[in-house]
C-alpha positions in Angstrom: 8.1 13.0 -3.6 4.1 13.2 -4.5 1.9 10.2 -4.5 -1.0 9.7 -7.5 -4.3 8.1 -7.6 -3.9 3.7 -7.2 -0.3 4.2 -5.7 -0.4 1.9 -2.6 1.4 3.7 0.6 1.8 2.9 4.4 0.3 5.4 6.9 -0.7 5.7 10.4 -4.7 5.1 10.1 -6.8 5.9 12.8 -8.9 2.6 13.2 -12.7 2.9 14.3 -11.8 1.8 17.8 -9.5 5.3 18.1 -6.5 3.3 17.9 -3.2 4.2 15.3 -1.8 1.6 13.4 0.5 1.5 10.7 -1.5 0.5 7.5 -0.9 -0.3 3.8 -3.5 2.2 1.6 -4.8 2.8 -1.7 -4.5 6.8 -3.2 -7.9 7.2 -4.3 -7.4 11.2 -4.8 -7.4 12.5 -8.0 -3.5 13.9 -8.9 -4.8 17.1 -8.8 -5.3 16.9 -5.3 -2.3 15.2 -4.4 0.0 16.9 -6.1 -1.6 20.9 -5.6 -2.4 20.2 -2.1 -0.8 19.1 0.5 -2.7 16.5 1.2 -4.1 13.2 -0.5 -7.3 10.5 0.5 -6.7 6.3 0.8 -8.3 3.7 1.9 -7.4 1.4 4.4 -5.9 -2.1 3.0 -5.9 -5.0 5.9 -4.5 -8.9 6.1 -7.2 -9.3 8.5 -10.2 -11.6 7.0 -13.4 -10.3 7.5 -16.6 -10.5 5.6 -18.9 -7.8 5.9 -20.7 -5.5 3.3 -17.8 -3.3 3.6 -15.1 -5.7 2.6 -13.6 -5.8 -1.1 -11.2 -8.5 -1.6 -8.0 -7.8 -3.1 -6.3 -10.4 -5.4 -2.6 -10.1 -6.6 -3.7 -9.8 -10.7 -5.4 -6.4 -9.5 -1.3 -4.6 -8.8 1.4 -4.3 -11.0 3.7 -5.8 -8.0 2.0 -8.1 -5.8 1.3 -7.7 -1.9 3.2 -9.9 0.6 0.0 -10.8 2.2 -3.9 -11.8 1.1 -5.6 -8.6 1.9 -8.8 -6.4 1.6 -9.8 -3.4 1.7 -12.5 -1.4 4.7 -14.4 0.5 2.5 -15.9 2.6 5.1 -12.3 2.7 6.4 -11.4 6.4 4.2 -9.1 9.1 5.4 -6.9 12.1 4.5 -3.6 12.6 5.0 -0.5 14.5 4.6 2.7 14.0 2.9 4.3 14.0 6.5 2.1 11.3 7.4 3.6 8.7 5.0 6.0 5.7 6.5 6.5 4.0 3.4 5.9 5.0 -0.6 5.7 2.8 -3.1 5.0 -0.2 -2.0 2.8 -1.1 -4.9 0.0 0.6 -7.8 -3.5 -0.7 -8.2 -4.4 -1.2 -11.9 -6.5 1.4 -13.1 -9.5 -0.9 -13.9 -9.7 -2.6 -10.4 -8.8 1.0 -8.9 -12.4 2.3 -10.4 -14.3 -0.6 -9.3 -13.0 -0.1 -5.2 -13.9 3.5 -6.1 -17.4 2.5 -7.2 -17.6 0.2 -3.9 -16.4 2.7 -1.7 -19.1 5.4 -3.0 -22.0 3.0 -2.9 -21.2 1.6 0.9 -20.1 4.8 2.4 -21.6 8.0 -0.2 -24.8 6.8 -1.6 -27.8 9.0 -0.8 -30.4 6.6 0.3 
């Protein structure tokens, strides 16, 4: 089963401290990568409330199926995964206009050239 850009799935994410922990993630890589390579890129979702420059708050109306917990993304925790890393498929899907805002935020926080 392949993932699509905007899907919410669960994978074991390597945290900044070096530990791995299952987390939901939003697939941000495009479908050309997702369907033709054996990998995809995700940004981590967390239910731990943090307010810093790298946090983007998520709201229920952003998703086709509401997430179970109040959540945020951590724009600095972007990882690539293989399909064998997926713990759970089809948790939800983020709406396109919100996906674009999230990708913009990741670009500004992480990839922007100073």
